[in-house]
MINULUM-264229 format. One line per field, with one value per residue (C-alpha): residue in three letters; x, y, z. Coordinates in nm, 2 decimals. Last residue first. Layout:
code	ALA|...
px	X|...
py	Y|...
pz	Z|...
This chain:
code	SER|ARG|GLY|SER|ASN|GLU|PHE|ARG|ARG|SER|LEU|ARG|ALA|LEU|SER|LEU|ILE|GLU|PHE|LEU|MET|GLN|ALA|GLY|ALA|HIS|ALA|THR|ASN|THR|THR|THR|ASP|TYR|GLN|PRO|ALA|VAL|GLU|VAL|VAL|ASP|GLY|GLY|VAL|ILE|ASP|LEU|GLY|SER|LEU|GLY|ARG|LEU|ILE|GLY|GLN|ALA|GLU|ARG|THR|THR|LEU|GLY|GLY|ILE|GLU|PRO|THR|GLY|THR|GLY|PRO|ALA|PHE|ALA|PRO|ASP|LEU|SER|ASP|ILE|ASP|PHE|SER|VAL|TYR|VAL|PRO|GLY|ASP|GLY|VAL|VAL|ALA|ARG|ALA|THR|GLU|VAL|ILE|ALA|PRO|VAL|GLY|LEU|GLY|THR|VAL|GLU|GLU|SER|HIS|ILE|VAL|THR|MET|GLY|SER|GLU|TYR|SER|PHE|GLU|TRP|LEU|TYR|GLU|SER|SER|GLY|ARG|ILE|GLY|ILE|GLN|ILE|THR|ARG|GLU|PRO|ASP|LEU|VAL|GLY|ASP|LEU|VAL|ALA|GLN|ARG|PHE|PRO|GLY|GLY|HIS|HIS|PHE|LYS|CYS|GLY|GLU|TYR|PRO|GLY|SER|THR|ASP|CYS|HIS|ALA|ASP|ILE|HIS|ILE|MET|GLY|VAL|PRO|ARG|GLU|ALA|GLY|ILE|ALA|LYS|LEU|ILE|PRO|LEU|SER|VAL|SER|HIS|ASP|GLY|GLY|VAL|PHE|LEU|PRO|MET|ALA|GLY|ALA|THR|VAL|ILE|LYS|ARG|ALA|ALA|GLU|GLU|ILE|ASP|ALA|HIS|SER|LEU|ALA|ILE|ASP|PHE|ARG|SER|ARG|PHE|PRO|ILE|ASP|GLY|ILE|ASP|ALA|VAL|ASN|LEU|GLU|HIS|THR|PRO|MET|THR|LYS|LEU|VAL|HIS|ASN|TYR|PRO|GLY|VAL|ARG|GLU|ILE|SER|ARG|LEU|ALA|ARG|PRO|GLY|PHE|ARG|SER|GLY|ASN|ARG|ASN|THR|VAL|GLY|LEU|ASP|MET|PRO|VAL|GLY|VAL|LEU|ALA|ILE|ASP|LEU|GLY|SER|LEU|ASP|LEU|ALA|ALA|TRP|ASP|VAL|ALA|ARG|HIS|PRO|VAL|ASP|LEU|LEU|THR|PRO|MET|GLY|ALA|TYR|PRO|ALA|VAL|ARG|THR|GLY|LYS|LYS|ASP|PHE|LEU|ARG|ASP|ALA|VAL|LYS|ALA|PHE|GLY|PRO|ASP|TYR|VAL|ALA|ARG|GLU|ASN|GLU|GLY|SER|TYR|ARG|ALA|ARG|LEU|GLU|ASP|LEU|LYS|ALA|GLU|ASP|MET
px	-1.04|-0.90|-0.90|-0.53|-0.46|-0.19|-0.04|0.28|0.30|0.37|0.10|0.09|0.47|0.49|0.26|0.49|0.78|0.61|0.51|0.88|0.97|0.72|0.86|1.21|1.10|0.94|1.24|1.46|1.23|1.23|1.32|1.62|1.80|2.14|1.98|1.75|2.00|1.80|2.05|1.81|1.49|1.45|1.29|1.14|1.02|0.90|0.82|0.76|0.41|0.47|0.83|0.74|0.62|0.97|1.13|0.87|0.90|1.27|1.24|0.98|1.20|1.48|1.78|2.13|2.38|2.52|2.64|2.54|2.72|2.56|2.21|1.97|2.01|1.73|1.57|1.84|2.08|2.00|1.83|2.02|2.13|1.80|1.93|1.65|1.69|1.43|1.47|1.37|1.24|1.26|1.07|1.33|1.56|1.76|1.47|1.26|1.54|1.61|1.25|1.23|1.55|1.40|1.07|1.27|1.47|1.79|1.94|1.83|1.93|2.28|2.46|2.31|2.49|2.31|2.50|2.41|2.57|2.79|3.03|3.32|3.11|2.99|3.32|3.49|3.32|3.61|3.73|3.38|3.43|3.42|3.05|2.77|2.53|2.16|2.05|2.21|2.07|2.10|1.99|2.34|2.47|2.25|2.25|2.25|2.57|2.79|3.02|2.72|2.60|2.96|2.99|2.64|2.72|3.03|3.01|2.79|3.07|3.08|3.42|3.63|4.01|4.05|3.79|3.72|3.62|3.38|3.05|2.83|2.74|2.70|2.44|2.16|1.87|1.93|1.67|1.79|1.79|1.76|1.99|1.81|1.71|1.92|1.83|1.59|1.81|2.15|1.98|1.88|2.23|2.37|2.11|2.20|2.53|2.32|2.30|1.99|1.75|1.38|1.29|1.02|0.95|0.70|0.52|0.53|0.67|0.98|1.04|1.00|1.22|1.49|1.49|1.53|1.82|1.99|1.95|2.08|2.38|2.45|2.44|2.69|2.93|2.87|2.96|2.89|2.52|2.50|2.23|2.01|1.63|1.49|1.26|0.88|0.63|0.47|0.17|0.03|-0.27|-0.34|-0.59|-0.61|-0.24|-0.18|-0.43|-0.38|-0.43|-0.07|-0.06|-0.30|-0.13|-0.38|-0.27|-0.05|0.20|0.02|0.23|0.60|0.71|0.76|1.01|1.22|1.21|1.32|1.61|1.75|2.02|2.10|2.30|2.66|2.85|3.13|3.22|2.90|2.89|2.79|2.46|2.19|1.82|1.67|1.29|1.05|0.74|0.58|0.37|0.10|0.01|-0.25|-0.01|0.30|0.41|0.77|0.88|1.19|1.11|0.79|0.58|0.37|0.18|0.14|-0.12|-0.01|0.05|0.31|0.57|0.41|0.33|0.10|-0.22|-0.31|-0.12|-0.29|-0.64|-0.86|-1.14|-1.46|-1.74|-2.02|-2.06|-1.69|-1.42|-1.11|-1.23|-1.54|-1.32|-1.10|-1.40|-1.57|-1.25|-1.27|-1.64|-1.63|-1.94|-1.81|-2.09|-1.99|-2.19|-2.47|-2.74|-2.69|-2.44|-2.23|-2.46|-2.73|-2.47|-2.28|-2.58|-2.68|-2.32|-2.34|-2.67|-2.53|-2.23|-1.96
py	15.82|16.06|16.43|16.44|16.69|16.49|16.39|16.60|16.61|16.24|15.99|15.82|15.83|15.67|15.39|15.35|15.32|15.05|14.87|14.88|14.73|14.45|14.38|14.36|14.13|13.90|13.92|13.82|13.54|13.38|13.05|12.94|13.27|13.34|13.35|13.63|13.92|14.20|14.49|14.78|14.93|15.30|15.63|15.95|16.29|16.22|16.53|16.35|16.25|15.89|15.82|15.58|15.32|15.30|15.24|14.98|14.80|14.77|14.65|14.39|14.27|14.21|14.44|14.31|14.10|13.91|14.10|14.00|14.17|14.05|13.98|13.69|13.59|13.82|13.73|13.52|13.73|14.02|14.30|14.61|14.39|14.48|14.83|15.08|15.44|15.70|16.05|16.36|16.71|16.94|16.95|16.78|16.52|16.48|16.53|16.27|16.02|16.08|16.02|15.71|15.58|15.65|15.47|15.17|15.09|15.26|14.96|14.71|14.93|15.02|14.72|14.79|15.12|15.45|15.71|16.07|16.24|16.55|16.54|16.42|16.14|16.00|16.06|15.84|15.54|15.32|15.22|15.08|14.81|14.51|14.50|14.73|15.01|14.96|15.32|15.60|15.95|16.24|16.60|16.71|16.53|16.73|16.53|16.69|16.90|16.68|16.62|16.50|16.27|16.14|16.04|15.89|15.67|15.51|15.13|15.06|15.15|15.47|15.60|15.37|15.37|15.04|15.14|15.51|15.66|15.51|15.66|15.36|15.36|14.98|14.75|14.97|15.19|15.54|15.82|16.10|16.48|16.66|16.91|17.16|17.19|16.89|16.68|16.44|16.40|16.38|16.16|15.91|15.92|15.83|15.58|15.34|15.26|15.06|14.76|14.69|14.80|14.89|15.26|15.48|15.79|16.07|16.17|16.52|16.46|16.65|16.40|16.11|16.26|16.34|15.98|15.85|16.09|16.00|15.62|15.65|15.85|15.59|15.32|15.52|15.54|15.16|15.05|14.67|14.62|14.92|15.15|15.09|15.12|15.19|14.91|14.90|15.17|15.00|15.22|15.42|15.65|15.73|15.60|15.24|15.16|15.35|15.16|15.34|15.28|15.33|15.02|14.81|14.89|14.75|14.65|14.49|14.22|13.91|13.82|13.83|13.77|14.15|14.16|13.90|14.08|14.40|14.22|14.04|14.30|14.22|13.93|14.01|13.88|14.11|14.47|14.54|14.85|14.68|14.57|14.71|14.61|14.94|14.88|15.17|15.23|15.56|15.76|16.01|15.93|16.14|16.23|16.02|16.09|16.02|16.11|15.90|15.68|15.57|15.42|15.11|15.14|14.82|14.83|14.77|14.42|14.54|14.56|14.38|14.02|13.97|13.80|13.55|13.46|13.71|13.59|13.88|13.92|13.74|13.81|13.80|14.18|14.23|14.22|14.44|14.80|14.70|14.51|14.81|15.04|14.77|14.76|15.13|15.14|14.83|14.63|14.38|14.15|13.84|13.59|13.84|13.67|13.36|13.41|13.69|13.92|13.66|13.40|13.64|13.74|13.37|13.30|13.59|13.46|13.11|13.24|12.98
pz	1.87|1.61|1.68|1.76|2.04|2.20|1.86|1.85|2.22|2.24|2.33|1.99|1.97|2.31|2.18|1.88|2.11|2.31|1.98|1.87|2.21|2.15|1.80|1.93|2.21|1.96|1.73|2.02|2.14|1.79|1.97|1.76|1.82|1.65|1.30|1.42|1.43|1.60|1.62|1.61|1.73|1.62|1.71|1.60|1.72|2.07|2.27|2.60|2.71|2.81|2.90|3.18|2.93|2.80|3.13|3.24|2.91|2.95|3.31|3.20|2.92|3.17|3.14|3.10|3.31|3.01|2.70|2.35|2.06|1.73|1.85|1.87|2.24|2.35|2.69|2.84|2.64|2.88|2.71|2.61|2.32|2.15|2.09|2.15|2.03|2.13|1.98|2.18|2.10|2.40|2.72|2.94|2.81|3.14|3.38|3.20|3.20|3.57|3.66|3.45|3.62|3.96|3.87|3.72|4.03|4.15|4.32|4.06|3.77|3.89|3.75|3.41|3.40|3.39|3.18|3.15|2.86|2.93|2.64|2.85|3.00|2.68|2.51|2.77|2.60|2.48|2.82|2.90|2.64|2.89|2.94|3.07|2.98|3.06|3.01|2.81|2.87|2.62|2.69|2.78|2.47|2.23|1.90|1.55|1.58|1.37|1.66|1.87|1.59|1.55|1.91|1.89|1.59|1.75|1.81|1.51|1.26|1.06|1.19|0.97|0.98|1.16|1.42|1.45|1.79|2.04|2.15|2.11|2.48|2.49|2.65|2.51|2.58|2.44|2.53|2.31|2.29|1.96|1.78|1.57|1.20|1.09|1.39|1.22|0.91|1.08|1.35|1.08|0.94|1.28|1.39|1.11|1.29|1.53|1.30|1.09|1.17|1.24|1.20|1.34|1.13|1.22|0.90|0.74|0.40|0.50|0.78|0.55|0.29|0.54|0.66|0.30|0.23|0.56|0.50|0.14|0.26|0.53|0.26|0.05|0.35|0.42|0.07|0.01|-0.03|-0.27|-0.40|-0.10|-0.09|0.26|0.34|0.33|0.40|0.70|0.78|1.07|1.06|1.42|1.68|1.54|1.52|1.84|2.05|2.38|2.75|2.85|3.06|2.85|2.52|2.27|1.92|2.03|1.95|1.83|1.53|1.46|1.10|1.04|1.32|1.14|0.81|0.97|1.16|0.86|0.81|1.17|1.05|1.14|1.44|1.58|1.48|1.28|1.05|0.73|0.89|0.66|0.64|0.74|0.76|0.80|1.01|0.90|1.15|1.08|0.72|0.54|0.26|0.26|-0.09|-0.17|-0.52|-0.58|-0.29|-0.47|-0.19|-0.13|0.20|0.40|0.66|1.02|1.14|1.39|1.11|0.81|0.72|0.42|0.52|0.79|1.11|1.33|1.22|1.15|1.40|1.44|1.70|1.44|1.46|1.37|1.63|1.66|1.69|1.89|2.13|2.21|2.26|2.48|2.70|2.76|2.82|3.06|2.97|2.72|2.60|2.40|2.60|2.66|2.45|2.66|2.94|3.08|3.28|3.37|3.45|3.66|3.87|3.91|4.04|4.28|4.42|4.45|4.65|4.59
């Protein structure tokens, strides 16, 4: 080894300079996380919250989110599942995950330090048995958050929760959507019920809150293709999982950005979009899915869009002895939060 180079490194990084961080960007991150003694809060200490953000207790009867930019919300409801239940435990599982963020090294942002973000708890439900009533509770809660001026990011719960959320977010005008999933979720009624997790986006289009021509569905696969003709008939863009390798992440990102355009867009991430090798803890696993790296690459490529909300759904932790699924879910939530920070809504934020 070059002795002169070694001496230079020793002078720069030893002794009084042991904790020095010279890169201005890295130094800014370190200054936010470490105190003057070089200590930071242990990731396993304190009350668990989504992405370790502060908890904000709220009165849902008179919701006050003053000063809050983004609200993280749990939606522990899985009455709409068609296979294995258990995603009602998804919010709790994601809260148990530590060491996700706070710095996004690709997008160069620390969303939880650059905006006021809080975990405001779970949506209160009047019944654990009535799916229509539960959807009404979700819609009311989502509308209150939007009216209060905060951007909502939700953690489900099964994918049926996206319908009442979209009814609240798209009430003034239909929104576009980036939908990453194994399934299109545009089926018709099952056994007399249209509120199941296999059909929220058909209903959202028919309710006039989702613009199908500004909707792209990525990672689609499995044996239920015959149920999803509504996606094609309505004008949604569908990218199957089998196409991902040939197209590549950059081309998928380019297509997604072209489809959603400059208008408001909702991001919905179903954990079963990932291959079960990465996320076995879900109710309807489908082999041949996205890798976590591909999913991150797609999400990170959406920086600068007009994000108005999002969700991560279908984490059912009891089917995963490794906690990998909850870890992946928390990471995808962090990626969506990073996109929210870099969205047009906050691009002129004075915080740094």
